[in-house]
C-alpha positions as CSV (number, residue, x, y, z in Angstrom):
1,M,-2.7,24.2,-25.0
2,L,-1.2,27.1,-25.4
3,D,1.4,26.9,-22.6
4,V,1.8,22.9,-23.7
5,E,2.7,24.2,-27.0
6,L,5.4,26.3,-26.1
7,F,7.1,24.1,-23.6
8,V,6.9,21.5,-26.2
9,T,8.7,24.0,-28.8
10,H,11.3,25.2,-25.7
11,R,12.4,21.7,-25.3
12,R,12.7,20.4,-29.5
13,K,15.9,24.0,-28.9
14,T,17.6,22.7,-26.2
15,M,20.8,19.8,-26.3
16,A,20.6,17.6,-24.3
17,R,23.8,17.0,-21.6
18,P,26.1,13.9,-22.6
19,N,25.8,11.3,-20.4
20,Y,29.3,10.9,-19.0
21,N,28.8,7.7,-17.1
22,L,28.5,6.5,-20.5
23,I,31.4,8.2,-22.4
24,K,33.9,6.8,-19.8
25,F,32.3,3.3,-19.7
26,I,33.0,3.1,-23.8
27,R,36.3,4.8,-23.3
28,T,37.0,2.0,-20.0
29,S,36.3,-1.2,-23.3
30,I,37.9,0.4,-25.6
31,R,41.2,1.0,-23.2
32,M,40.6,-3.2,-21.8
33,M,39.8,-4.1,-25.6
34,K,43.6,-2.4,-26.7
35,K,45.2,-4.4,-23.5
36,E,43.8,-7.8,-25.1
37,Y,43.0,-6.9,-28.8
38,G,46.1,-3.6,-29.3
39,G,48.0,-4.2,-32.3
40,E,50.3,-1.8,-34.8
41,I,48.9,-0.5,-37.3
42,T,49.2,2.6,-40.3
43,V,46.6,4.4,-41.6
44,Y,47.4,5.6,-44.8
45,Q,45.0,8.6,-45.7
46,L,44.7,9.3,-49.7
47,G,46.3,13.1,-50.4
48,T,45.9,14.8,-54.2
49,T,46.9,12.5,-57.3
50,T,48.2,13.9,-60.4
51,T,48.6,12.2,-63.9
52,N,51.0,13.0,-66.6
53,Y,49.9,13.2,-70.0
54,D,53.0,12.8,-72.1
55,T,54.7,9.5,-69.7
56,G,51.7,8.3,-68.5
57,I,53.0,8.8,-64.8
58,K,50.4,9.0,-61.5
59,S,51.7,10.4,-58.9
60,H,50.5,10.1,-55.6
61,N,50.3,12.1,-52.3
62,H,49.2,10.7,-49.4
63,T,49.5,11.3,-45.0
64,S,49.8,7.7,-43.0
65,T,48.5,8.0,-39.3
66,Y,50.1,5.5,-36.9
67,I,48.3,4.3,-34.0
68,R,51.1,2.5,-31.6
69,R,48.5,0.2,-30.3
70,A,44.5,-0.2,-32.1
71,V,42.2,-2.8,-31.4
72,V,42.6,-5.3,-33.5
73,L,39.7,-8.4,-34.1
74,P,40.3,-11.6,-35.8
75,S,40.2,-12.2,-39.6
76,K,36.8,-13.3,-40.3
77,M,37.9,-15.6,-43.7
78,M,35.1,-16.3,-46.5
79,R,35.5,-17.6,-49.4
80,E,33.6,-14.9,-52.7
81,V,32.9,-16.5,-55.6
82,T,32.1,-14.5,-58.9
83,Q,30.6,-15.4,-62.3
84,T,30.2,-14.5,-65.1
85,I,26.7,-13.1,-67.0
86,S,26.0,-16.1,-69.1
87,L,25.1,-16.9,-65.3
88,I,22.6,-14.7,-65.1
89,S,21.3,-15.1,-68.8
90,S,20.6,-17.9,-69.1
91,N,20.6,-21.5,-66.7
92,K,23.0,-23.2,-68.1
93,K,25.1,-26.0,-67.0
94,I,28.4,-25.2,-68.1
95,V,28.8,-21.7,-66.5
96,Q,32.3,-19.7,-66.4
97,G,33.1,-18.0,-63.2
98,G,35.9,-18.1,-60.1
99,S,35.9,-18.2,-56.6
100,Y,38.9,-16.4,-53.7
101,D,39.6,-16.5,-50.7
102,V,38.9,-12.8,-48.9
103,G,39.7,-11.7,-45.2
104,T,37.6,-9.0,-43.8
105,R,38.9,-7.3,-40.4
106,W,37.4,-4.6,-37.6
107,F,39.8,-2.2,-36.3
108,I,38.9,-0.1,-33.4
109,I,40.9,3.5,-33.0
110,D,39.9,5.5,-30.4
111,R,40.1,9.1,-30.9
112,K,43.0,10.3,-28.4
113,D,45.3,8.2,-30.6
114,V,45.2,9.8,-34.1
115,P,45.1,14.0,-34.5
116,V,42.5,15.8,-34.4
117,T,42.3,16.2,-37.5
118,F,42.2,12.9,-38.2
119,L,38.4,11.7,-40.3
120,P,38.8,8.6,-41.6
121,D,37.0,8.1,-45.8
122,E,37.3,5.4,-47.5
123,D,39.4,6.4,-49.9
124,D,41.8,5.3,-47.2
125,W,43.9,2.4,-46.3
126,I,45.5,0.5,-43.5
127,V,47.9,-1.4,-43.3
128,Y,48.6,-4.1,-40.5
129,D,51.2,-7.4,-39.5
130,G,51.6,-6.2,-43.5
131,A,49.3,-6.3,-45.2
132,R,47.3,-3.9,-46.6
133,Y,43.1,-3.6,-46.2
134,S,40.8,-1.1,-48.0
135,L,38.4,0.3,-46.0
136,I,34.6,-1.0,-46.5
137,E,32.6,0.4,-43.4
138,I,33.0,3.4,-41.1
139,D,30.9,3.3,-38.1
140,E,31.2,6.3,-34.8
141,F,31.1,5.5,-31.6
142,E,28.4,7.5,-29.2
143,Y,29.7,11.0,-28.3
144,H,32.9,11.2,-30.6
145,T,35.0,8.3,-28.5
146,A,36.6,5.6,-31.3
147,W,35.8,5.2,-34.9
148,M,34.7,1.7,-35.8
149,I,36.3,0.5,-39.5
150,K,35.7,-2.2,-41.4
151,A,38.1,-3.5,-43.9
152,K,39.4,-6.2,-46.9
153,R,42.6,-7.7,-46.6
154,I,43.5,-6.7,-50.5
155,D,46.1,-9.4,-51.7
156,G,49.1,-8.6,-54.2
157,E,49.6,-4.7,-53.6
158,A,52.5,-4.4,-51.7
159,P,52.0,-2.2,-48.7
160,V,53.8,1.2,-48.9
161,R,56.5,0.9,-46.0
162,Q,57.8,4.2,-44.1
163,D,59.0,4.6,-40.9
164,H,56.5,4.9,-38.7
165,Y,58.7,5.2,-35.6
166,V,59.6,9.0,-36.2
167,K,55.6,9.6,-35.7
168,A,54.9,7.1,-32.5
169,N,57.9,9.5,-30.8
170,G,55.7,13.2,-31.5
171,Y,59.0,14.1,-34.4
172,L,56.9,15.3,-37.2
173,L,58.7,14.9,-39.5
174,D,57.6,16.2,-42.9
175,L,58.1,13.3,-45.5
176,T,57.0,13.0,-48.9
177,Q,56.9,9.4,-51.5
178,T,56.1,9.3,-54.4
179,V,55.4,6.3,-56.2
180,S,54.7,6.0,-60.6
181,V,53.3,3.3,-62.5
182,A,54.2,3.2,-66.2
183,V,51.7,1.2,-67.6
184,E,52.5,0.4,-71.6
């Protein structure tokens, strides 16, 4: 009985060897999906935000990562309904509210296509085909091979423009861009 307890304790401390066949299968599947559904995207990561309290101007610093070929799955359009609290508080016949179209899309980013320090966060956003997508959900594939990101299209907000071909060729230039908005 004592030998069995030692054996079980010893087995818990050892790390399982990674399944290299599974890793190879995942990478091959991602490569085939990149050929079929590949598209150019740019991932913007929010750095620091400062506010000038005298003028009310906000300035944002962000880092952008250009990905030449990421898996971009087709968009799912659905109508989202927003209603006021009057529907919840009472069951009246007249309820104010509105509906608008929301497009959600899945992106798969291969870990080989981004720098080692890249780590997506829900504060980041993706620009694809001239539209800005806010990150909703981030899942990581097995053995850190890729990220599967669910993003929601943001209408009415212009995406940040940047010369992404400079970063795609491996020439990392220090580009800074400041955006300021005055609220009256």
